[in-house]
C-alpha positions as CSV (number, residue, x, y, z in Angstrom):
1,M,-75.3,7.9,-21.9
2,N,-78.1,5.7,-21.5
3,G,-81.2,6.7,-23.3
4,L,-79.2,9.1,-25.5
5,K,-80.5,8.8,-29.1
6,P,-78.0,7.9,-31.9
7,W,-78.3,11.6,-33.2
8,G,-77.7,12.8,-29.7
9,V,-74.5,10.9,-29.6
10,G,-73.5,12.7,-32.6
11,L,-74.3,15.9,-31.4
12,V,-72.2,15.3,-28.1
13,L,-69.2,14.1,-30.1
14,L,-69.5,17.2,-32.3
15,L,-69.8,19.6,-29.5
16,L,-66.8,18.2,-27.6
17,G,-64.8,18.2,-30.8
18,V,-64.4,14.5,-31.1
19,S,-64.0,13.1,-34.4
20,V,-65.3,9.6,-34.5
21,Q,-66.6,7.9,-37.7
22,A,-68.3,4.7,-38.1
23,A,-65.5,2.4,-38.8
24,G,-64.7,-1.3,-39.1
25,V,-62.0,-3.5,-38.2
26,T,-61.2,-7.1,-39.5
27,V,-61.0,-9.8,-36.6
28,C,-59.3,-13.0,-37.7
29,Y,-60.2,-16.5,-35.9
30,G,-60.1,-20.2,-36.7
31,Y,-56.5,-20.5,-36.5
32,G,-54.1,-18.8,-39.2
33,C,-57.0,-16.3,-40.0
34,R,-58.9,-19.0,-41.7
35,Q,-62.0,-17.0,-40.7
36,Q,-62.4,-13.4,-40.9
37,A,-65.3,-11.1,-39.9
38,Q,-65.7,-7.4,-40.6
39,V,-66.9,-5.7,-37.3
40,R,-68.4,-2.2,-37.2
41,I,-67.4,0.2,-34.6
42,L,-70.6,2.1,-33.7
43,P,-70.1,5.8,-32.7
44,E,-71.3,5.0,-29.1
45,E,-68.6,2.4,-28.7
46,A,-65.8,4.6,-30.5
47,L,-66.9,7.4,-27.8
48,R,-66.4,4.7,-25.0
49,L,-63.0,3.8,-26.6
50,S,-61.9,7.4,-26.9
51,A,-62.5,7.8,-23.2
52,Y,-59.4,5.5,-22.3
53,F,-57.4,8.1,-23.9
54,T,-58.4,11.3,-22.4
55,T,-56.2,11.4,-19.4
56,V,-53.2,9.9,-21.3
57,Q,-50.1,12.1,-20.4
58,N,-47.2,9.8,-21.6
59,A,-46.2,6.8,-23.3
60,A,-46.6,4.5,-20.3
61,D,-50.1,5.8,-19.7
62,E,-51.0,5.2,-23.7
63,R,-49.6,1.6,-23.3
64,Q,-52.1,1.2,-20.5
65,A,-54.9,3.0,-22.4
66,M,-54.0,0.7,-25.4
67,A,-54.6,-2.5,-23.3
68,L,-58.0,-1.5,-21.9
69,A,-59.0,-0.4,-25.5
70,V,-57.9,-3.7,-26.9
71,Q,-59.7,-5.7,-24.3
72,D,-63.0,-3.4,-25.0
73,L,-62.7,-4.1,-28.8
74,Y,-62.8,-7.9,-28.2
75,Q,-65.9,-7.4,-26.5
76,I,-67.4,-5.6,-29.3
77,A,-66.1,-8.0,-31.7
78,A,-67.6,-10.8,-29.7
79,Q,-70.9,-9.3,-30.6
80,Y,-70.6,-10.3,-34.2
81,T,-68.3,-13.5,-34.0
82,P,-67.8,-16.5,-31.8
83,I,-64.5,-15.5,-30.5
84,H,-65.8,-15.3,-27.0
85,Q,-65.1,-19.1,-26.9
86,D,-61.2,-18.7,-27.3
87,K,-59.2,-19.9,-24.6
88,G,-55.6,-18.6,-23.5
89,R,-52.9,-20.1,-25.7
90,N,-54.0,-23.0,-28.1
91,V,-54.2,-26.3,-25.7
92,A,-57.8,-25.6,-24.3
93,D,-59.6,-24.4,-27.5
94,G,-60.6,-27.8,-28.9
95,T,-62.8,-27.4,-31.7
96,A,-64.6,-24.3,-30.6
97,A,-65.5,-22.0,-33.6
98,G,-64.0,-18.9,-32.1
99,R,-60.8,-20.3,-31.3
100,M,-57.9,-17.9,-32.0
101,D,-54.1,-18.9,-32.2
102,C,-51.3,-16.4,-31.9
103,A,-51.4,-15.6,-35.6
104,D,-55.2,-14.7,-35.2
105,H,-54.4,-12.6,-32.1
106,S,-51.4,-10.8,-33.5
107,Q,-53.3,-9.7,-36.9
108,T,-56.5,-8.8,-34.7
109,D,-54.5,-6.9,-32.2
110,T,-52.7,-5.0,-34.9
111,E,-56.0,-4.4,-36.7
112,F,-57.3,-2.9,-33.4
113,L,-54.4,-0.8,-32.7
114,A,-54.3,0.6,-36.3
115,Y,-57.7,1.6,-35.6
116,L,-56.8,3.4,-32.5
117,K,-54.2,5.3,-34.5
118,R,-56.5,6.1,-37.3
119,Q,-58.9,7.9,-34.7
120,G,-56.0,9.9,-33.5
121,W,-56.1,8.5,-30.0
122,L,-52.3,7.2,-30.1
123,R,-50.0,10.1,-29.8
124,F,-46.9,8.5,-28.2
125,H,-46.7,5.2,-30.3
126,E,-46.5,4.1,-33.9
127,V,-48.2,0.6,-34.9
128,L,-45.9,-1.8,-36.5
129,Q,-46.3,-5.0,-38.0
130,P,-46.6,-8.2,-35.9
131,A,-43.4,-9.3,-34.2
132,Y,-42.5,-12.9,-33.9
133,R,-40.1,-14.9,-31.9
134,A,-38.7,-18.7,-31.7
135,P,-36.3,-18.7,-28.8
136,K,-36.2,-22.4,-28.9
137,F,-36.7,-22.8,-32.8
138,F,-39.8,-24.9,-32.4
139,D,-42.1,-22.5,-30.5
140,L,-42.8,-19.9,-33.1
141,H,-45.3,-17.1,-31.4
142,Y,-46.4,-13.7,-33.0
143,A,-47.5,-10.8,-31.1
144,S,-48.6,-7.1,-32.2
145,Q,-46.1,-4.4,-31.7
146,V,-46.0,-0.9,-31.3
147,Q,-43.0,1.6,-31.1
148,E,-42.5,4.4,-28.6
149,Q,-41.9,7.8,-30.8
150,S,-39.5,9.2,-28.4
151,S,-37.4,6.3,-27.2
152,R,-37.9,4.2,-30.1
153,E,-38.3,1.2,-27.9
154,K,-40.6,-1.4,-29.1
155,W,-43.4,-3.3,-27.1
156,V,-45.7,-6.1,-27.8
157,I,-49.4,-6.0,-27.0
158,D,-50.2,-9.9,-26.5
159,S,-53.8,-11.2,-26.0
160,W,-53.0,-14.7,-26.9
161,F,-52.1,-15.8,-23.2
162,H,-55.3,-15.5,-21.5
163,D,-58.9,-16.5,-21.9
164,F,-61.2,-14.1,-23.8
165,G,-62.0,-11.3,-21.9
166,A,-58.9,-10.6,-20.1
167,P,-56.5,-7.5,-21.0
168,P,-53.7,-8.2,-23.1
169,E,-50.2,-8.3,-21.9
170,V,-47.9,-5.3,-22.7
171,V,-44.2,-6.2,-22.4
172,P,-41.0,-4.8,-23.9
173,L,-40.2,-6.6,-27.3
174,V,-36.6,-7.4,-25.8
175,Q,-38.0,-9.3,-23.1
176,W,-40.8,-10.8,-24.8
177,A,-38.5,-12.0,-27.8
178,E,-36.6,-14.1,-25.1
179,G,-39.5,-16.3,-24.6
180,W,-41.4,-14.1,-21.8
181,S,-44.7,-15.7,-20.6
182,P,-46.9,-14.2,-17.7
183,D,-46.6,-17.4,-15.5
């Protein structure tokens, strides 16, 4: 849609029957949500996000689409915040202004997922409050979670493990709660 005027995007959305409103999401960073920023999702960004869900046929497809949309939402948020500086986990962050711990990621991911749900793009999952785990009592970790509507199985969407720009991990809650890690 390069070169399409903003009013043209709205017209295309209207003709396609896509309901996309200018909306905002809250992004947490700075460890423990010490910093928060309101990020506006532009109509053309919302249209791009909606495309991830156009071919979704089942819950597994939807989880894959959620991961891609969350990854894209981070790219959008990085235009307004310093979160592009975030490194995977917590060790390599140093004093970067945009560093994010798992609390920041879980809150932000949950906010992103709730936005997707409000847009009507999630048909097979409900967005829940963040999950937490402490399998060894000292390694408390948080992640966003969703619940598949038909099976009631819970899944985590966890963007904390990797450097900024990577897609989040999507893992069954039961497996994640036992201390699952991608490496």
